[in-house]
C-alpha positions, 0 to 999 in steps of 0.5 A: 767608315766614311759617311756621305757628305752632309746635305748642307755641304752638298747644297752650299756647293751647288749654290756656289756653282750656280753663283759662279756660273751666273757671275761668269755670264750664264743666263741660266744654270742648273746643278745637282749633287749626290753623295752615297756610301755602299757597303757589302759584306759576305759571310760564309759558314758564319765567318766574315769572308769579304767586306767592301765599301765604296763612297761616291760624291758626284756633281753635275752642272748645266749652263745656258748662255744666250739660248 
């Protein structure tokens, strides 16, 4: 099973992105991150019929320069 990314890792990656944006000349930078795991199980007549798992981690960044 895959677990969502630990919040400490997500936070540090966001901080790194902001630091890099500022280093490259951004006046302002905003970053968000999210990590989720979705599990689905289908049971028919007391038997496992299907199961699935989706893991997703996303990041977004907004940078302002001269604005």
